[in-house]
N, C-alpha and C positions, 0 to 999 in steps of 0.2 A: 562451577555451579552456574546454570543459566538464569536468565532474568525471572522466569516463571517460578523456578525453585526458590529463588531469593524472596520473591513476593510472598510465596506460601509460608516460608519460614518467618519472615517479618510479621505477617498476619498472626501466626501462631504465638510469637513472642508477645505481641501487643495484647492479644486476647488473654494469654495465660498470666501476664504480669498485672493487668488491670489498672495499675497506677501509671502516672506518666513515666515513660522509659527514655532515658537519655540517648540521643543519637550515637554518642561515643560508645556507650555500652552495647548497643546493637551491632555497631561496626566491629567491636572487639569479639563478640560472640560469633559473628559471621566471618571473621578474619578477612575483612576487606576495609578499604579506606572509607572514612566518614562521608566523603563526597559521593561515593557509589551508593551508599545507603540513603543519603538525602535525595538523590535523583530517583531512586526506586520508590521511596516514600511519596515523592511528588507525583510520580506516575500513578501510584495506588490511590492517592487522594483524588486525582483527576478521574480515574476509572470509577471510583465509588460515586462521585458526583454525576458523571455522565450517565451511568447506569441507574441512577436514582435509587441507590441502595438505602436501606433503613439505618445503616451505620455509616460512620465516617471516621477518618483519622484526623485528629486535631493536633496542632503544633503550638507549644508554649515554651519559649526560651530554649530551643534546641532539645526539647523533650516532646515525645509523641505519645498519644493515647487513643485507643478506640473509644468512640462515644456514639450515642444515638443521635439522630437528627433532631434539631430543636422543634421542627414542625410535628413531631410525634409525641411531644410532651404530654398532651392531655390523655393519650392512651396509656402511656407508661405510668402516669399519675394514678389512673384508675387501678392499675395492677398493684401499685405500692401504697395505696391510700392508708391502710392500717399503720404503716411504718412512717408516714409523713412527719417530718420534723417541723417545728415552728421556725418561722423566718427570724431575721435579725430585728432586734428592737431599734428604735430611733437612736438610743444612746450607743448601741453597738455599731450602727451604721456611721454615726458621726465619728466615733473612735477609729473605725476602719478607714474612713476618708482621710483623717489626719495622718494615720500611719502610712497610707498609700502615698500621700504627697510629701511627707517629711521623713521617710525612713532613711536610715535606721534612727529610731527615736525612743528615748526612755519614757517610762510611765509618767514620771514627774512632769515632763514637758507636755505630754498629752493632757494631763490634768490642768496644767497651766493654761493651755489653749481653750479647753472646754470649760474651765472654771468649776469643775466638780470632780469628785473621785471617779475613777474608771476601772476599779478592780473587777467588778462583775462583767463589764463589757469586754475587757481583755480576756477574762476567763472564758467567756462564751466564744470569742473569736479564736482562742487557742483550741478549745474543745471542737469547734467546727473546722479546725485546721485552715482558717482563712489567713492567719498570721503565724509567725514563728519567731523564735529567738534568733537574733542575728549576731549576738556577741554581748559584750559588757563594756560599759563606759569606764575609762581609766580615771576614776576619781573616787572619793570617799564612798564606801558602800558598794562600789562597782555595780551600779544599776544595770538591769537587763535592757538591751536595745531590741526593739521590735521592728519587724518588717513583714511585708506580705509574702504569701507562699504561692506555690504553683496552683493550689486549689483556688486561691483568689483569682489568678489569671483565668483559670478554667471557668469559674462561676460567672465572671463578667465578660467572657468571650474575648479576652485580650491575648495577643501574641507575646507582648512584653509590656513593661511599665511605660515604655515610650508611647504606647497607644492610649494612655490615660488622656482624657481631654484636658487642655490647658485650663488652669483655674479661672482665667479671664473669661472663659466661655459660659460660666455659670451666671445666671441672672440673680442678682441679689436685690433685697428690698430697697436699700438706699445706697447712695454713693458713699456715705460715711461708713456703712457696714462693709462695703466692698473694699475701701481703703484699709480698714482695720484688718480684714481677712488677708489682704495682700501683704500687709506689714507682718502679720503673725506667721503666715506660711512661707514667706520668702526672706525673712531676716535670718541671718546666720550668726 
């Protein structure tokens, strides 16, 4: 199979699948090495960018997906207006931030950090597929451990969790609050 045929097949796979598709799965379907598919995807991504196409291929933790260009958001929003979902509440955003920086983390620990119950926030984040269950803690009751999902990476434009800004970059109201947050987030 030549390069153009492979690009055509990869484009079809990404379009038909619609969710993030693992590199390994594409290589398996195409019966070629992962490296060959990765190089082809890189070429395709560069071509889409160079030709100023309305779509792009995005990469998240060795998963790839077709997506629209962010600069076309307002036009797509007009088309989807009746279906527009509400954004995340402050409580859900706080819960998501804690999960992103401390994952995998049980609900009880999240509630300990926030100081309030977080059932509704976790339910919302699960419903919006921003977080997912990452296993269970090996202790009484076997509480569920939560972590972020590929949708989280996609929503925030991150390639991986390593791209999260260091917690020290956030400006906090006082040094006391900053020390308290550092203690909470980084104690094990």
